[in-house]
PAMILUM-991902 format. One line per field, with one value per residue (C-alpha): residue number from 1; x, y negated, z negated; residue in three letters. Coordinates in nm, 2 decimals, always signed. Layout:
pos	(NUM;...)
east	(X;...)
north	(Y;...)
up	(Z;...)
code	(ala;...)
***
This chain:
pos	(1;2;3;4;5;6;7;8;9;10;11;12;13;14;15;16;17;18;19;20;21;22;23;24;25;26;27;28;29;30;31;32;33;34;35;36;37;38;39;40;41;42;43;44;45;46;47;48;49;50;51;52;53;54;55;56;57;58;59;60;61;62;63;64;65;66;67;68;69;70;71;72;73;74;75;76;77;78;79;80;81;82;83;84;85;86;87;88;89;90;91;92;93;94;95;96;97;98;99;100;101;102;103;104;105;106;107;108;109;110;111;112;113;114;115;116;117;118;119;120;121;122;123;124;125;126;127;128;129;130;131;132;133;134;135;136;137;138;139;140;141;142;143;144;145;146;147;148;149;150;151;152;153;154;155;156;157;158;159;160;161;162;163;164;165;166;167;168;169;170;171;172;173;174;175;176;177;178;179;180;181;182;183;184;185;186;187;188;189;190;191;192;193;194;195;196;197;198;199;200;201;202;203;204;205;206;207;208;209;210;211;212;213;214;215;216;217;218;219;220;221;222;223;224;225;226;227;228;229;230;231;232;233;234;235;236;237;238;239;240;241;242;243;244;245;246;247;248;249;250;251;252;253;254;255;256;257;258;259;260;261;262;263;264;265;266;267;268;269;270;271;272;273;274;275;276;277;278;279;280;281;282;283;284;285;286;287;288;289;290;291;292;293;294;295;296;297;298;299;300;301;302;303;304;305;306;307;308;309;310;311;312;313;314;315;316;317;318;319;320;321;322;323;324;325;326;327;328;329;330;331;332;333;334;335;336;337;338;339;340;341;342;343;344;345;346;347;348;349;350;351;352;353;354;355;356;357;358;359;360;361;362;363;364;365;366;367;368;369;370;371;372;373;374;375;376;377;378;379;380;381;382;383;384;385;386;387;388;389;390;391;392;393;394;395;396;397;398;399;400;401;402;403;404;405;406;407;408;409;410;411;412;413;414;415;416;417;418;419;420;421;422;423;424;425;426;427;428;429;430;431;432;433;434;435;436;437;438;439;440;441;442;443;444;445;446;447;448;449;450;451;452;453;454;455;456;457;458;459;460;461;462;463;464;465;466;467;468;469;470;471;472;473;474;475;476;477;478;479;480;481;482;483;484;485;486;487;488;489;490;491;492;493;494;495;496;497;498;499;500;501;502;503;504;505;506;507;508;509;510;511;512;513;514;515;516;517;518;519;520;521;522;523;524;525;526;527;528;529;530;531;532;533;534;535;536;537;538;539;540;541;542;543;544;545;546;547;548;549;550;551;552;553;554;555;556;557;558;559;560;561;562;563;564;565;566;567;568;569;570;571;572;573;574;575;576;577;578;579;580;581;582;583;584;585;586;587;588;589;590;591;592;593;594;595;596;597;598;599;600;601;602;603;604;605;606;607;608;609;610;611;612;613;614;615;616)
east	(-1.56;-1.76;-1.71;-1.95;-1.73;-1.81;-2.19;-2.22;-2.58;-2.54;-2.47;-2.72;-3.01;-3.16;-3.29;-2.98;-2.76;-2.95;-2.91;-2.53;-2.48;-2.66;-2.41;-2.13;-2.21;-2.13;-1.79;-1.53;-1.36;-1.05;-1.11;-1.02;-0.93;-0.97;-0.67;-0.64;-0.78;-1.07;-1.13;-0.80;-0.90;-0.59;-0.63;-0.59;-0.45;-0.78;-1.07;-1.38;-1.73;-1.88;-1.95;-1.73;-1.88;-1.55;-1.44;-1.76;-1.72;-1.36;-1.46;-1.73;-1.56;-1.20;-1.19;-1.54;-1.82;-1.65;-1.32;-1.41;-1.18;-0.84;-0.93;-0.76;-0.42;-0.46;-0.52;-0.22;+0.00;-0.10;+0.00;+0.33;+0.42;+0.34;+0.05;-0.26;-0.61;-0.67;-1.03;-1.23;-1.34;-1.64;-1.88;-2.07;-1.77;-1.59;-1.90;-1.92;-1.55;-1.57;-1.87;-1.69;-1.39;-1.62;-1.79;-1.52;-1.26;-1.47;-1.79;-1.80;-2.11;-2.08;-2.10;-2.35;-2.17;-1.86;-1.67;-1.45;-1.75;-1.92;-2.30;-2.41;-2.16;-2.26;-2.62;-2.48;-2.29;-2.61;-2.78;-2.50;-2.53;-2.91;-2.87;-2.60;-2.83;-3.10;-2.84;-2.75;-3.11;-3.18;-2.86;-2.84;-2.61;-2.87;-3.13;-2.91;-2.80;-3.13;-3.42;-3.31;-3.11;-3.00;-2.66;-2.41;-2.69;-2.65;-2.81;-2.48;-2.44;-2.80;-2.75;-2.46;-2.65;-2.91;-2.65;-2.48;-2.81;-2.87;-2.52;-2.53;-2.89;-2.78;-2.54;-2.82;-3.02;-2.73;-2.69;-3.05;-2.93;-2.59;-2.69;-2.64;-3.01;-3.02;-2.73;-2.85;-3.18;-2.99;-2.77;-2.82;-3.13;-2.93;-2.78;-3.14;-3.25;-2.96;-3.12;-3.46;-3.31;-3.11;-3.40;-3.63;-3.36;-3.36;-3.74;-3.73;-3.47;-3.67;-3.99;-3.79;-3.62;-3.94;-4.14;-3.88;-3.80;-4.05;-4.40;-4.53;-4.89;-4.93;-5.14;-5.11;-4.97;-4.66;-4.50;-4.46;-4.28;-3.91;-3.84;-3.69;-4.03;-4.10;-3.84;-4.01;-4.23;-3.92;-3.73;-4.04;-4.08;-3.73;-3.76;-4.08;-3.94;-3.64;-3.85;-4.07;-3.76;-3.59;-3.90;-3.88;-3.60;-3.84;-3.86;-4.07;-3.96;-3.64;-3.60;-3.97;-3.90;-3.63;-3.47;-3.22;-2.91;-2.85;-3.03;-2.69;-2.55;-2.67;-2.94;-2.78;-3.00;-2.78;-2.83;-2.78;-3.03;-3.30;-3.22;-3.23;-3.57;-3.71;-3.57;-3.68;-4.03;-4.10;-3.96;-4.18;-4.48;-4.39;-4.25;-4.34;-4.57;-4.73;-4.64;-4.86;-4.59;-4.62;-4.31;-4.02;-3.95;-4.13;-4.25;-4.20;-4.48;-4.75;-5.00;-4.87;-5.09;-4.95;-4.61;-4.70;-4.70;-5.04;-5.09;-4.94;-5.08;-4.91;-4.93;-5.00;-5.03;-4.83;-4.51;-4.57;-4.67;-4.35;-4.14;-4.32;-4.30;-3.93;-3.83;-4.02;-3.82;-3.49;-3.52;-3.62;-3.35;-3.07;-2.85;-2.68;-2.37;-2.28;-2.19;-2.54;-2.40;-2.54;-2.33;-2.34;-2.60;-2.71;-2.66;-2.89;-2.72;-2.74;-2.89;-2.81;-3.01;-3.34;-3.65;-3.67;-3.37;-3.21;-3.26;-3.34;-3.14;-3.25;-3.46;-3.35;-3.10;-2.85;-2.51;-2.43;-2.14;-1.99;-1.84;-1.92;-1.94;-2.02;-2.29;-2.48;-2.53;-2.65;-2.91;-3.17;-3.15;-3.34;-3.58;-3.65;-3.70;-3.94;-4.13;-4.19;-4.32;-4.55;-4.68;-4.61;-4.46;-4.19;-4.02;-3.87;-3.69;-3.58;-3.43;-3.24;-3.09;-2.99;-2.81;-2.63;-2.51;-2.39;-2.19;-2.03;-1.94;-1.78;-1.54;-1.39;-1.53;-1.60;-1.27;-1.05;-0.72;-0.51;-0.35;-0.69;-0.84;-0.59;-0.72;-0.99;-1.32;-1.56;-1.61;-1.33;-1.08;-0.99;-1.35;-1.32;-1.55;-1.34;-1.37;-1.16;-0.99;-0.89;-0.57;-0.41;-0.51;-0.70;-1.05;-1.25;-1.48;-1.75;-1.55;-1.45;-1.81;-1.94;-1.86;-2.02;-2.34;-2.35;-2.32;-2.58;-2.84;-2.75;-2.81;-3.15;-3.25;-3.14;-3.34;-3.56;-3.90;-4.19;-4.40;-4.78;-5.09;-5.12;-5.44;-5.27;-4.92;-4.66;-4.70;-4.59;-4.43;-4.53;-4.30;-4.15;-4.06;-3.92;-3.70;-3.58;-3.49;-3.31;-3.12;-3.01;-2.88;-2.70;-2.52;-2.37;-2.23;-1.89;-1.84;-1.95;-1.71;-1.43;-1.48;-1.52;-1.20;-1.01;-1.15;-1.07;-0.70;-0.67;-0.71;-0.43;-0.32;-0.61;-0.87;-0.94;-1.03;-0.86;-1.04;-0.85;-0.98;-0.81;-0.47;-0.60;-0.63;-0.29;-0.09;+0.17;+0.09;+0.19;+0.48;+0.53;+0.46;+0.13;-0.03;-0.22;-0.37;-0.49;-0.85;-1.05;-1.33;-1.43;-1.64;-1.59;-1.48;-1.63;-1.70;-1.33;-1.17;-1.43;-1.69;-1.53;-1.54;-1.70;-2.02;-2.14;-2.15;-2.15;-2.41;-2.29;-2.30;-2.05;-1.79;-1.55;-1.42;-1.19;-1.20;-1.09;-1.26;-1.06;-0.91;-0.80;-0.53;-0.52;-0.22;+0.07;+0.10;+0.40;+0.42;+0.73;+1.01;+1.01;+0.66;+0.67;+0.45;+0.56;+0.41;+0.06;-0.12;-0.43;-0.24;-0.21;-0.44;-0.71;-0.60;-0.83;-1.14;-1.49;-1.60;-1.36;-1.45;-1.82;-1.73;-1.59;-1.90;-2.13;-1.95;-1.92;-2.29;-2.36;-2.14;-2.34;-2.69;-2.66;-2.36;-2.40;-2.78;-2.79;-2.58;-2.41)
north	(-4.48;-4.25;-4.32;-4.26;-3.98;-3.79;-3.77;-3.57;-3.55;-3.19;-3.09;-3.30;-3.39;-3.73;-3.80;-3.68;-3.87;-4.19;-4.10;-4.04;-4.36;-4.55;-4.41;-4.52;-4.88;-4.83;-4.99;-4.90;-5.12;-5.09;-4.85;-4.89;-4.62;-4.57;-4.52;-4.30;-4.57;-4.70;-4.92;-5.07;-5.24;-5.12;-5.08;-4.71;-4.55;-4.37;-4.55;-4.64;-4.60;-4.79;-5.12;-5.34;-5.17;-5.10;-5.47;-5.58;-5.36;-5.47;-5.83;-5.78;-5.54;-5.65;-6.02;-6.14;-6.30;-6.64;-6.52;-6.35;-6.54;-6.39;-6.08;-5.83;-6.01;-6.04;-5.67;-5.60;-5.83;-5.64;-5.31;-5.46;-5.57;-5.23;-5.36;-5.15;-5.24;-5.04;-4.93;-4.62;-4.43;-4.62;-4.37;-4.55;-4.69;-4.36;-4.17;-4.40;-4.34;-3.96;-3.95;-4.17;-3.94;-3.63;-3.77;-3.97;-3.69;-3.37;-3.45;-3.47;-3.66;-3.53;-3.17;-3.26;-3.07;-3.02;-2.80;-2.62;-2.54;-2.20;-2.19;-2.17;-2.42;-2.67;-2.64;-2.73;-3.03;-3.16;-3.13;-3.33;-3.61;-3.64;-3.63;-3.90;-4.12;-4.08;-4.21;-4.50;-4.62;-4.61;-4.80;-5.14;-5.24;-5.17;-5.36;-5.66;-5.68;-5.60;-5.66;-5.96;-6.11;-6.40;-6.53;-6.28;-6.13;-6.34;-6.23;-6.06;-5.88;-5.77;-5.56;-5.37;-5.12;-5.05;-5.00;-4.76;-4.56;-4.55;-4.45;-4.14;-4.05;-4.04;-3.77;-3.58;-3.61;-3.51;-3.21;-3.10;-3.04;-2.92;-2.66;-2.31;-2.22;-1.93;-1.75;-1.82;-1.64;-1.32;-1.37;-1.28;-1.40;-1.64;-1.81;-1.88;-2.03;-2.28;-2.41;-2.45;-2.64;-2.87;-2.99;-3.02;-3.25;-3.46;-3.49;-3.60;-3.87;-4.00;-4.03;-4.20;-4.45;-4.54;-4.58;-4.79;-5.03;-5.00;-4.91;-5.26;-5.19;-4.86;-4.77;-4.58;-4.86;-4.71;-5.05;-5.05;-4.71;-4.64;-4.50;-4.18;-4.06;-3.95;-3.67;-3.52;-3.28;-3.13;-3.09;-2.94;-2.69;-2.57;-2.53;-2.34;-2.10;-2.02;-1.97;-1.72;-1.53;-1.53;-1.42;-1.09;-1.02;-0.99;-0.62;-0.43;-0.08;-0.12;-0.27;-0.37;-0.68;-0.93;-1.05;-0.83;-1.02;-0.88;-0.63;-0.52;-0.38;-0.14;-0.30;-0.56;-0.79;-1.08;-1.39;-1.64;-1.51;-1.49;-1.83;-1.98;-1.81;-1.96;-2.31;-2.30;-2.17;-2.44;-2.70;-2.59;-2.61;-2.96;-3.13;-2.94;-3.18;-2.91;-2.78;-2.76;-2.66;-2.30;-2.32;-2.27;-1.97;-1.64;-1.61;-1.31;-1.44;-1.18;-1.45;-1.51;-1.43;-1.37;-1.45;-1.80;-1.97;-2.06;-2.41;-2.45;-2.69;-2.88;-2.74;-2.38;-2.19;-1.89;-2.09;-2.16;-1.80;-1.68;-1.91;-1.81;-1.44;-1.48;-1.64;-1.38;-1.11;-1.29;-1.35;-0.99;-0.84;-0.85;-1.06;-1.27;-1.18;-1.24;-1.60;-1.67;-1.70;-1.53;-1.25;-1.18;-0.90;-0.54;-0.23;+0.08;+0.39;+0.68;+0.49;+0.62;+0.55;+0.47;+0.65;+0.94;+1.16;+0.92;+0.85;+0.54;+0.69;+0.57;+0.29;+0.07;-0.22;-0.03;-0.10;-0.45;-0.65;-0.87;-1.13;-1.49;-1.77;-2.13;-2.17;-1.88;-2.12;-2.41;-2.33;-2.21;-2.55;-2.73;-2.44;-2.48;-2.85;-2.79;-2.53;-2.78;-3.03;-2.77;-2.62;-2.86;-2.57;-2.70;-2.36;-2.41;-2.73;-2.55;-2.27;-2.51;-2.70;-2.37;-2.27;-2.60;-2.58;-2.22;-2.34;-2.63;-2.40;-2.15;-2.41;-2.44;-2.79;-2.74;-2.57;-2.80;-2.61;-2.72;-2.38;-2.21;-2.48;-2.39;-2.03;-1.90;-1.95;-1.77;-2.02;-2.26;-2.40;-2.73;-2.83;-2.82;-2.60;-2.36;-2.07;-1.76;-1.82;-2.18;-2.14;-1.88;-2.06;-1.78;-1.94;-1.88;-2.13;-1.98;-2.03;-2.38;-2.48;-2.34;-2.61;-2.88;-2.67;-2.65;-3.02;-3.10;-2.88;-3.00;-3.36;-3.26;-3.10;-3.40;-3.66;-3.86;-3.71;-3.92;-4.04;-4.08;-3.88;-3.68;-3.50;-3.31;-3.19;-3.31;-3.31;-3.60;-3.59;-3.75;-4.01;-3.77;-3.50;-3.75;-3.90;-3.56;-3.46;-3.78;-3.76;-3.40;-3.49;-3.79;-3.55;-3.38;-3.71;-3.69;-3.34;-3.46;-3.75;-3.52;-3.30;-3.60;-3.76;-3.43;-3.37;-3.73;-3.68;-3.40;-3.64;-3.68;-4.00;-3.98;-3.95;-3.57;-3.37;-3.05;-2.74;-2.67;-2.96;-2.83;-2.92;-3.27;-3.29;-3.14;-3.30;-3.55;-3.49;-3.13;-2.89;-2.57;-2.35;-2.53;-2.41;-2.09;-1.95;-1.62;-1.54;-1.25;-1.16;-0.80;-0.80;-0.78;-1.11;-1.03;-1.39;-1.47;-1.13;-0.99;-0.72;-0.39;-0.10;+0.16;+0.34;+0.11;-0.19;-0.06;+0.14;+0.48;+0.39;+0.11;+0.34;+0.55;+0.86;+0.90;+0.57;+0.46;+0.25;-0.06;-0.26;-0.59;-0.75;-1.12;-1.29;-1.35;-1.70;-1.86;-2.21;-2.39;-2.44;-2.82;-2.97;-3.31;-3.53;-3.35;-3.01;-2.99;-2.66;-2.78;-2.77;-2.39;-2.14;-2.32;-2.65;-2.95;-2.89;-3.03;-2.78;-2.91;-3.27;-3.18;-3.08;-3.42;-3.59;-3.38;-3.42;-3.80;-3.81;-3.63;-3.89;-4.17;-4.03;-3.85;-3.98;-4.34;-4.31;-4.43;-4.75;-4.86)
up	(+0.64;+0.87;+1.24;+1.52;+1.65;+1.33;+1.42;+1.74;+1.87;+1.97;+1.62;+1.42;+1.65;+1.70;+1.35;+1.18;+1.43;+1.33;+0.96;+1.01;+1.20;+0.93;+0.68;+0.91;+0.83;+0.46;+0.41;+0.16;-0.09;-0.30;-0.59;-0.95;-1.19;-1.56;-1.77;-2.08;-2.30;-2.09;-1.79;-1.68;-1.36;-1.18;-0.80;-0.72;-0.41;-0.32;-0.14;-0.32;-0.19;-0.49;-0.30;-0.51;-0.82;-0.98;-0.93;-1.09;-1.39;-1.43;-1.43;-1.68;-1.92;-1.91;-1.83;-1.92;-1.72;-1.69;-1.55;-1.23;-1.00;-0.97;-1.17;-0.94;-0.95;-1.33;-1.36;-1.14;-1.35;-1.66;-1.49;-1.37;-1.72;-1.86;-2.07;-2.13;-2.25;-2.57;-2.63;-2.68;-2.37;-2.22;-2.09;-1.82;-1.61;-1.67;-1.53;-1.22;-1.15;-1.19;-0.96;-0.71;-0.71;-0.67;-0.37;-0.20;-0.24;-0.19;+0.00;+0.38;+0.51;+0.86;+0.72;+0.46;+0.19;-0.02;+0.23;-0.03;-0.26;-0.22;-0.17;-0.53;-0.66;-0.39;-0.52;-0.86;-0.72;-0.57;-0.91;-1.08;-0.81;-0.87;-1.24;-1.23;-1.02;-1.29;-1.54;-1.31;-1.25;-1.62;-1.72;-1.87;-1.59;-1.32;-1.52;-1.57;-1.21;-1.03;-1.26;-1.45;-1.15;-1.37;-1.48;-1.33;-1.12;-0.81;-0.49;-0.39;-0.72;-0.73;-0.41;-0.56;-0.78;-0.52;-0.26;-0.49;-0.55;-0.18;-0.10;-0.33;-0.24;+0.12;+0.02;-0.13;+0.18;+0.40;+0.17;+0.25;+0.60;+0.51;+0.25;+0.37;+0.31;+0.55;+0.39;+0.03;+0.11;+0.12;-0.19;-0.55;-0.74;-0.95;-0.64;-0.52;-0.85;-0.85;-0.53;-0.70;-0.99;-0.76;-0.55;-0.85;-1.00;-0.69;-0.69;-1.06;-0.97;-0.67;-0.88;-1.17;-0.95;-0.76;-1.08;-1.25;-0.97;-0.68;-0.80;-0.83;-0.75;-0.93;-0.63;-0.31;-0.10;+0.06;+0.08;-0.30;-0.30;-0.26;+0.09;-0.05;-0.16;+0.20;+0.15;-0.16;+0.05;+0.22;-0.11;-0.27;+0.01;-0.02;-0.39;-0.35;-0.09;-0.30;-0.61;-0.43;-0.31;-0.65;-0.84;-0.67;-0.92;-1.21;-1.29;-1.55;-1.46;-1.66;-2.01;-2.02;-1.81;-1.72;-1.41;-1.22;-1.12;-0.77;-0.55;-0.40;-0.73;-1.00;-1.21;-1.43;-1.64;-1.73;-1.93;-1.65;-1.41;-1.68;-1.81;-1.46;-1.40;-1.72;-1.65;-1.28;-1.37;-1.62;-1.39;-1.11;-1.35;-1.47;-1.17;-0.85;-0.65;-0.44;-0.09;+0.21;+0.46;+0.59;+0.80;+0.89;+0.67;+0.66;+0.30;+0.07;-0.14;-0.21;-0.14;+0.22;+0.52;+0.87;+0.74;+0.65;+0.31;+0.17;+0.02;-0.33;-0.58;-0.87;-1.22;-1.11;-1.44;-1.29;-1.33;-1.70;-1.76;-1.59;-1.81;-2.13;-2.05;-1.95;-2.27;-2.48;-2.30;-2.34;-2.72;-2.78;-2.56;-2.82;-2.59;-2.86;-3.06;-3.42;-3.35;-3.21;-2.85;-2.55;-2.41;-2.05;-2.00;-2.00;-1.78;-1.81;-1.94;-1.69;-1.41;-1.06;-0.76;-0.92;-0.79;-0.54;-0.59;-0.83;-1.20;-1.40;-1.68;-2.02;-1.86;-2.14;-2.16;-2.38;-2.23;-2.34;-2.18;-2.45;-2.21;-2.32;-2.07;-2.15;-1.89;-2.05;-2.35;-2.14;-1.88;-2.13;-2.30;-2.02;-2.01;-2.38;-2.34;-2.05;-2.25;-2.53;-2.28;-2.13;-2.45;-2.74;-2.94;-3.16;-3.19;-2.85;-2.97;-3.28;-3.08;-2.86;-3.15;-3.32;-3.00;-2.96;-3.32;-3.26;-2.96;-3.15;-3.44;-3.20;-3.06;-3.41;-3.46;-3.83;-3.91;-4.13;-4.13;-3.84;-3.77;-3.77;-3.54;-3.27;-3.26;-3.04;-3.22;-2.98;-2.70;-2.75;-3.00;-3.16;-3.11;-2.73;-2.51;-2.31;-2.07;-2.14;-1.81;-1.87;-2.07;-1.83;-1.52;-1.34;-1.32;-1.00;-0.85;-1.07;-1.39;-1.30;-1.27;-1.60;-1.86;-1.65;-1.63;-2.00;-2.05;-1.78;-1.95;-2.30;-2.17;-2.04;-2.37;-2.57;-2.38;-2.61;-2.67;-2.54;-2.83;-2.85;-2.79;-2.47;-2.37;-2.09;-1.99;-2.05;-2.43;-2.64;-2.98;-3.31;-3.45;-3.70;-3.45;-3.20;-3.48;-3.59;-3.24;-3.18;-3.51;-3.44;-3.09;-3.23;-3.47;-3.17;-3.04;-3.20;-3.06;-2.72;-2.73;-2.85;-2.54;-2.30;-2.42;-2.39;-2.04;-1.94;-2.03;-1.78;-1.48;-1.24;-1.07;-0.82;-1.10;-1.05;-1.36;-1.46;-1.59;-1.92;-2.13;-2.45;-2.31;-2.26;-2.63;-2.69;-2.42;-2.53;-2.90;-2.97;-2.98;-2.79;-3.09;-3.16;-2.83;-2.89;-2.56;-2.70;-2.62;-2.78;-2.54;-2.52;-2.21;-1.84;-1.69;-1.35;-1.27;-1.25;-1.18;-0.94;-0.98;-1.09;-0.84;-1.06;-1.11;-1.38;-1.15;-0.79;-0.59;-0.48;-0.12;-0.18;-0.35;-0.16;-0.34;-0.50;-0.70;-1.04;-1.30;-1.25;-1.54;-1.41;-1.64;-1.71;-1.56;-1.79;-1.93;-2.08;-2.23;-2.12;-2.37;-2.31;-2.30;-2.13;-1.92;-1.60;-1.71;-1.57;-1.65;-1.47;-1.14;-1.17;-0.99;-0.79;-0.94;-0.94;-0.73;-0.68;-0.94;-1.21;-1.11;-1.16;-1.52;-1.58;-1.43;-1.65;-1.98;-1.92;-1.84;-2.17;-2.35;-2.19;-2.23;-2.56;-2.77;-2.65;-2.62;-2.26;-2.30;-1.99)
code	(met;ile;thr;arg;ser;ala;cys;pro;arg;thr;leu;trp;gly;thr;phe;ser;leu;tyr;phe;cys;leu;leu;leu;ser;gly;phe;gly;thr;thr;arg;gly;phe;gln;leu;asp;asp;ala;gly;leu;ser;gly;ile;pro;ser;ser;arg;pro;ser;thr;ser;phe;glu;leu;ser;glu;leu;leu;val;asn;gln;lys;val;leu;gly;ser;ser;gln;arg;glu;gly;ser;ile;ser;gln;ala;gln;arg;leu;arg;asn;glu;gly;glu;arg;val;ala;arg;pro;leu;glu;ser;phe;pro;ala;leu;leu;asp;ala;leu;asp;val;met;gln;ser;ser;phe;phe;glu;val;trp;leu;gly;thr;trp;pro;lys;ala;ile;asp;trp;thr;ala;ala;val;met;gly;thr;his;val;ser;ala;ser;leu;ser;ser;ile;thr;arg;ser;asp;trp;tyr;arg;lys;glu;val;val;ala;ala;thr;gly;leu;gly;thr;ser;his;asn;ala;thr;ile;pro;glu;asn;leu;ile;asn;his;tyr;phe;ser;his;ser;leu;ser;phe;tyr;tyr;gly;glu;asn;ala;phe;ala;leu;arg;gly;gln;ala;phe;asp;asp;met;leu;trp;val;val;leu;gly;trp;met;glu;ser;ile;lys;phe;ile;asn;leu;his;ser;ser;leu;his;tyr;asp;tyr;ser;lys;gly;thr;asn;thr;ser;ser;leu;trp;tyr;ala;lys;gln;phe;ile;pro;ala;phe;ala;his;arg;ala;arg;val;phe;tyr;asp;leu;ala;ser;lys;gly;trp;asp;thr;ser;leu;cys;gly;gly;gly;met;ile;trp;ser;pro;tyr;leu;thr;pro;tyr;lys;asn;ala;ile;thr;asn;gln;leu;tyr;ile;ser;ala;ser;val;ser;met;tyr;leu;tyr;phe;pro;gly;asp;tyr;asn;ser;trp;pro;phe;ile;ser;met;ser;lys;asp;ser;arg;asp;gly;lys;leu;pro;pro;ala;thr;pro;arg;asp;pro;lys;tyr;leu;glu;ala;ala;val;glu;gly;tyr;lys;trp;leu;val;ser;ser;asn;met;thr;asn;asn;lys;gly;leu;tyr;val;asp;gly;phe;his;ile;lys;gly;trp;his;gly;gly;gly;gly;asn;gly;ser;ile;gly;ser;gly;arg;cys;asp;val;arg;asp;glu;gln;val;tyr;thr;tyr;asn;gln;gly;val;ile;leu;ser;gly;leu;arg;gly;leu;trp;glu;ala;thr;gly;ala;glu;ser;tyr;leu;glu;asp;gly;his;asp;leu;ile;arg;asn;val;ile;ser;ala;thr;gly;trp;asp;ile;glu;asp;ala;asp;glu;arg;arg;lys;trp;ala;gly;ile;gly;arg;asn;gly;ile;leu;glu;glu;ser;cys;asp;ala;arg;gly;phe;cys;ser;gln;asp;gly;gln;thr;phe;lys;gly;ile;phe;phe;his;his;met;thr;ala;phe;cys;ala;ser;leu;pro;val;gly;glu;ala;lys;glu;val;pro;phe;arg;ala;gly;ala;glu;leu;ala;ser;leu;his;lys;his;ser;cys;gln;glu;tyr;gly;pro;trp;ile;arg;his;asn;ala;glu;ala;ala;tyr;arg;thr;arg;asp;ser;thr;gly;lys;phe;gly;thr;trp;trp;thr;phe;gly;leu;trp;his;gly;asn;thr;ala;arg;asn;asp;ile;asp;thr;asn;val;ser;asn;glu;gly;thr;asp;tyr;arg;asn;asn;gly;ile;pro;arg;asn;arg;leu;trp;arg;leu;ala;lys;asp;leu;val;glu;pro;phe;leu;asp;glu;val;ile;pro;his;pro;asp;phe;thr;val;pro;glu;asn;ile;asn;ser;leu;trp;asp;pro;asn;ala;arg;gly;arg;gly;arg;thr;val;glu;thr;gln;ser;gly;gly;val;ala;val;leu;arg;ala;leu;gln;arg;val;ala;asp;met;gly;arg;gly)
***
């Protein structure tokens, strides 16, 4: 529980003090945790901020609607007798529990952020919170408890879902003030674009929740709107400012186009920055509500006058043009390998110093780095979905499905031989998505975040297509296309469930997810010789090992002679002779973090929205 002492007026100001004290009234209840088989209803040692949500779900799922009284003691009796409730993993309660752990264990309301996250991963955490809220507000559970308000939906129970929504939205609002926006303005272009996507996700959630549950009049009467809509202008302003800053990374002097990753290094045109630019651009086109705030930031926009931002209107075609041009460049850049996966990016041969006394070298993207990361296969998926909504061109959906199938294949999902399935297949093994750093336990905060990013954007891509005739954006699909898209995404369901269940088994006693999901599949059901941790990536793993100090990556001014082209070896890894329940490879390295927890949230949301088609 947040106390008044955690909300100093000198730090927050009058409005934020009121907001923080409002949060202080939110009580905590005993939490419940999910066992390996599903919802067990066993009181956990950690506090819950889910407003008796866990208790409600336990009563409904385990004991039935007619047996509410005494349910906690009954659940405890089952635990004491060593009994377990055997059932498949239930996606919606598992998602709620994972989100609860992420926020109650890692988020600090008085700071307005996840203190152990870095700036860009915090932006991703905010995205996951807003996306999870969208799943909650669409859920059967919300509709039963609030909309129907019959049977089990007593007046008390009907407040629980909305309290839950408001509780987590208050975290999003707190993060608006806690986000390190000033520092992010001076970071790499990809860091800025994570900020754009995060606040656009929040805007989409606010509009969704308000339209589903508050927009009674369909008019302009503010009494019919959810209170959170008043924050949309602030969120839109931040998204617009950071989009303007990041768009300066688009460069046509090298490689004929494409986004540069960072202005502080030699030119490197990588997959993630270009994919983020595409996804952010089309999101701004589709969902940006306009911005008429010229302050408080000095704009870098070419349209600015006197250092102030000019008004921005919704559906500005410049955003769509940027997304279309960006994707044309990406698909023509030769940035995919023989498995159909995106490699990391391109350097320019012979570049040193650019113009003036320097040289642009070949001027072409001709030094390809073969490193493969999971998030490089994910972010473009939401961009492709958005490009279809903005243009109606089915080729964007076709490209997205092709990429997803390539990813699934490169996890070894289709390999039948058991020995071969255990070997690295390109981006995983045994049908489980995996980073090359997972098995040896040297993932950085970056690497621990990547798999969750993939599943978040896959979920966005696989959302059902709206059906009907549309004379304006967003486009709608015909019945045949909508059915084909839905059927294709349903085909991915078993693979998503396979990954979700493996990830779920990496949780510790407090409900925190690990990063090496593959071991969740093996653990307790394998022998030492069955665990193959070999990874065959030929690229530079700079996201986990750091940026090499050499001429290919670093500017001359940042290198002190003499220097060597560094080769950073991967840490040694040895599987213990005796594998038992006490050996926990996910405790190595950085261990379980907010980034690994976000991966659990994202894959469970994919399970709920895609594999289970939104049931919950």
